[in-house]
N, C-alpha and C positions, 0 to 999 in steps of 0.2 A: 284303084277302079273305083269311083264313088258310086253309091246305092243310089236307087231311086223307086219311088213306089208308083205302081200302076193303077188304073182306074178301077180296078177289083177292090181298093181299099174300102172297106166298111165304115171308115171314121170312126173305130172302136176307141182312140183316144189312148191305146195301151203304148204304140212307140215312142212318142213325143217324150215323156218322161225319161225313158231308158236312153236317148241320146247323150252322153257324156259332151260331145260338144256343142249343143243345140244346134244340131243341124236342121231339124225336124220342126217345120212348122204348117199350122193351116194355111191349105192355097185356096182358091176359089170354090171348088167344088170337094176336093181331099187333100188330104196332107200332103206336103212336099219333102223332098231335100235339099238342100244346098250343097251343091257338089263342091263350094269351096270350103266349105266347113265338116265334110263328110270324111273320117279317115277312116273308115268300116272297123271304128271301134281300135285300131291300130295304138298302141302306146296306151291304150286302158284296159282292153279285155283282149283275150283270145279269140273272140269270134265278133259278129256283129250284134248286138245287145236286141236291137229293134227286129231284125230275122228271126231272133231265138224268141221273141213274144207273140210277133203278130200268127193271128188264128187262120188267118185265110192265105197265107205265104206269098203275099203281093210286092215283094220288096228284092228285085233281082238286081244284079247289079250293071250299073250304066256303062253300054258299049260306049256312050259318046265320052265318056270321062275315065281313059284306062291309067292308071297310075300304078308303080311299081311299090311293094312294099317299102323301098327306101325312100321312095316320095310321099308316100303318107306317114312316115316316120318324119320326115322333114315336115309335112304339114302338122302333123301332131305337137310336134315342139313350136313351131310358130304361133300355133292358137294359144297353148297353155302359157307361153311367154307373155302373147298379149291379153291374154286373162289376168296374169298375175300384176301385170304391168297396170290395167284398169282398175285393179282392187286397191292399190295402192294409193 
């Protein structure tokens, strides 16, 4: 399941640099998470880093993007393969 940022976000900027997949970006009013890039840090860390650093606890799981651990790992592998290919 991808994560999402709620309107409780205070735009403190601490979550964006923590995302290893570059899934977090500044939206129109608050930060947002691209569900196509969010792996909940599967493949990188044991826990979602954005949730670890968020001072207002505004990053819940997105119920519209349910994924299993296996799906998240497949997405991680695809994203890292694409990143390596674009760096070549």
